[in-house]
N, C-alpha and C positions, 0 to 999 in steps of 0.2 A: 856179345856176351849178355846173356839175358841176366837180368837181377831181380824179376818180378814172375812168380808163375801165377796164373788166373784158373780154377779149376772150375768147370762149367756145373750147373745142376746136373746130378744124376750122373756124374762123370765116374766111372770106375776104373780105366785105363790111363797110364801114362801117356799113351798117344792121344788121349783126348783133350789133355792140358794145353793150354796157351802160355808159351813164353814170350816176355816181352822185355825189351832192353833199354837200358837208361835213356829217357829222352822220348821214347815211344809211347804212343797213346792207343789205349783198346777201347773203343765206343763199345755201349751196350746198351739193348733195348730190343722192343718187339720186331721193328723193322730189320730184316735181316739184310737189306740193300746196304747198311752201312760198312758192313766187312768186319764186323768185329764179333761180339758174342751175341748172341740172339737168344732171348729170353721169350719163349712162345706163350705170351698169356695175355689176355685183353685188357687186365688191369695194369700192365706196364707199358709207359709211353712208347712210342715207336724208337725216339732218340731220348734214352732215360738217363744216360751219364756216360763218362769217360774216366778210364783211370790211366794214370800216367806214371812211368815207372822212373826211380832215382836208383841211385846206387844200391842203399839199403833199406829205403822208405819207398811210399808210394802216395800219389794226390788222388784225391776222389773228387769229382765235380758232378753236382747233382742238377740235371737238366729238367726234372720234373717241375711242373708249376704249382703243386699243390702237398707232394708227400716228402716226408722227412725221409731220409735214409738213416740206417742204423750200422753202425761197423762194431762187430762184437769180437772180442778177444777170447777165442774157444778155452784157451788156457789160463784167462784170468778170473774165473769165477764171477763173472757180472759184468767185468770191467768193458766198457763199451763208450763209442763217441757219436755224436749226432750232426748229421750234415744235412742243412736245412735246405729246403726247394732254391734252385738259384746259386746255390754256395759254388764257388769253382776255387778248385785246386786246393781241396783241404787235406791237410798232410795227416797221414795214418802211420803211427808209430810201430805196429805190432807185428810181430814176425809172422803170426800165423792170425788171419784176420777171416771173419765170415760177414759178408755184406748183405744186410736183412732189407728186402722191398716189400713193403705193404702194396697188395694188388688184389684189389675188387674183394676184400674179406680174407685172401690166402696172404702167406708171409714166405716169399720166396728167397731163396738163398744161393749165394754162389761163394766160393772160397778164394783167398788171395794169398799167397805166399812171399814173403821176402827174406829169402835165406842166405842173404849177405850182409846179415848183422855182424859187426865186428865189436870186441870189446878190448879195452887196454887194462893193463894189471892195476891191480887197486893197492899194492905194496907200498909202504912207506918207504922204501929204498933209503934206508938212513936218515931221513930227516929228523932234525933235532926238535927238541921240545916235548911237551907232555900228549900222550894219545888223547884223541877226541872221544869223549864220553859216547858210549852207544846210545841210540835212539830208545831201543827197546832192548831190556835183558831177559831173555828167557832161556832156561835151561831145559834143553830137550829130553833130559833123562828123568824129569820129575812127572809126578801123577798130574799135576795142572795142566803140563802140556799135552797130555794124552787126551784129558778132557777138553780142551782145546782143538786138538786135531780132529776127535770125534764131532765135535761142534761143526768144524768145518768141511768135515768129508762129503756131505750129499752135494755141496756145490763144487767142490774140487774133483768129484767124479764125472763132469762134465754135464750138470744141470743147474746154471746158474741161477735159476729163480726156484731152486728146490726148497720147500718149507725145512726150516729147522728142526732137529730131532728134538723131543719132548724128554723131559728129566728121565723118565722111565725107560725110553728107548736109550738113552746113553748109558745108563746103568747096564743094560744088556749088551751094548755094542764093547763096553769095557770089562765086562766079567773075564773073558778069556784072558786078559792081560792084567787083570787086578780083580782077584777072586772075593775079596772083602769089600768090593764097592757097595755103596748105598746110596740112596736117594739124598740122604743129609750129607754124605761126603762129595757129591757130584754139586750140591748146592753151594757146599763150603767153598770148593774148587773155584766155581762160577764167580762168587763173591771176592774169592782173593783175586782172580784174573782181573775184575774190574779195577780193583784198588792197584795192582801192580801195573797195568797199562793206564793209569790215571783217568779211567772212565768216571769215576766216581770218587767222592771226597773219603777222607778216612773216618772213622767210627765216632771220632770225637766232634767232628764239624758235619757230619752226613745229616741231610734233611731225609724225610722220607722218602725212601728209594722206589724207583721204579720196579714193575713187576719182573720175575725174572725171564720171562719172554725177551724185555726190551733190552736187558743186560745182554743177553745171549746174540741178538742181532746186532747190537753195539760191538760186543767183541768179535763175531764173524766179520763184519764191514771193516774193522779195523786191520784184522789180520790177514785178510785176503788182499785189502787196498794194498799194504805195504808188503807183502810176501813174507809174514813172520811164519805162517804155514804154507808150505807147498806140498804138492802131490807125492813128492818122495818121502816127506815126513809122514805120511799116513803108514809106514814101517812100523811105528811105535804102538800102531793098534793091532800088530801080529804078535800072536805068544811066542815067546821064547820062553827058554829053560829059566832066565833070572826073573822074568816078567818085567814090570814097570818099577825103576828104583823110586825111594821115596824123596 
């Protein structure tokens, strides 16, 4: 039974995918004689690396002499790992991954899926004692969460390096669900989020703060790193009869 699926560049049909079982290896590179995944580009090493399948993850070996490979999580809004030249059996935990190979000025990619990920229940099952305090407390019905979702939206839509929206763009994006939104209310909510998520001290102890661009970048980085905002949460930006509650 296969545990990892490799999707070659420009593959559009399931029949073109390569399935490998736990313990099996799939070499890749420019030289098709290795019997694995052929990437026909002069900037790719003849034997560029190998993928080794495990039950619910996979290992990447970089056989290049001088090129670092990057493995991106397309669902992670910028989450990635780097595999240095010569690194053997680097574990890749992403369920959906994109391998990026630098090649003579181009960036070549192919996808690797590990669909056998399993999860156990996180219920307490009647354990005694006090509940663990949550790391972050966000109310998804509040306007500040809509502001945070609008900030994260470009990168959650599959553009991990997209520039963050300006305050004016946030106002326009939020207006369908918050008709009274203004620049000042967006600024206020950004400041509130920075305090709530402990990215800056309170007003009594604060030093002169960074520009709002720095706050926005910090908020989005934290929110996406810890899944405080997911793609499903963008529904708060969709107009509904009651709008976004206070």
